[in-house]
C-alpha angles and dihedrals in degrees: 000000000000095000099083092049093046092049091048093055093043095049101037105025112027105031093050088057088081087067091074088074090079089066085075095043139067087240118209114186093216093051095046131204096306100051104034115109118261115233102173115213096344094118093050092050090049091049094050089047095051115112088227095056097090092043090053092044093049094048094046095047092046092054091044091052091047087053094051096043102040106021108033097061095046098076088052092051093046091047090052090049093048090048090058094056109104099185102087095199093052091045092054091047092053091046091053092049094052093043097052098074090061090069094055114097119238088247089062094043094049090044090056090047090053091051093049099043105033116121092228104073098328114158095231095050091045089056091048091051092048089051088057099258134123120260115259121215095221095169097063099028116113090201093059098038100091092041091054093045091053093044090055092048092048093049094046104039110024095086094048090050091060094068097083093044092049089051089052091048090053088064095058111114109247089212089071090062091047091052090048091052090052088055091052099254115156126216093273093053092045090055092047098044102031114017100043096044089049093058097033094104091051091051091050094049093048090047091053092048090048090055088058087066094037095128094041100101099169116274100205096050095047097044088054093050095042123103139154093273098053099031092104090066099024106050109103136171093271095055091041091055089051092048098050098028103045105018096040098028093230093147099166095046094048090048089054089054091050091047090053089055092050092048091053090049091050092052091049093049094049092047095047091046092052091048093048091053091052088057092051100261123133097234121195098296 
């Protein structure tokens, strides 16, 4: 039973780790790992010296913070709301409705967004015009880019994120709620004093794991939404790696950029884990 999982991690997680070596080489595909020239930290120095570095860093961190602030709490809120539904049939129906968007590809999601928000016949702009306003070109506006990215993420992934929290809520002892009712606690106080403390460790662990992917802002979604007009606020590390690594075949340089992202994620995970342990939580190790 363990074999498929073990093979998956060996083939797709551990063996590819050797690829980070090319971040310290002038990698030539025909010469391979063993015979390519070693250049030390040259690619990292070049990356930190690039005029685009701070723009990429700002855009990536901004989207990552938006994700933590606006998206991360929503699955918890939705899970708490679903947990309060007493009609089982209605609860299953709502769960199904919020899970379905997760299975749509980003190509489909972005395609729907283009249809809704385009200036030429888009539903949203038609409503704005009928309300007496001026049409807004959401799709090329730098001001609206981050808002649209987060709205898409929230719509697509919030429901799926509730699964773990609902599983944690299922383990809460019902007798605790009965005792709280006897003491006169309403639903709000029961949630605050029983439900949330019961899933606190789950929230902390998922938060720490999320920090490990702090700079992963979602390549596919952003590359589909990116254009010449919003590139100044939309270009992130993931799209930059694709641009220089695939389009320009700068394999070593793009690997150095990806390794920098992973290093930042590692530092954040270790720091968050240490802080959580100081506050009495178990952490991830």
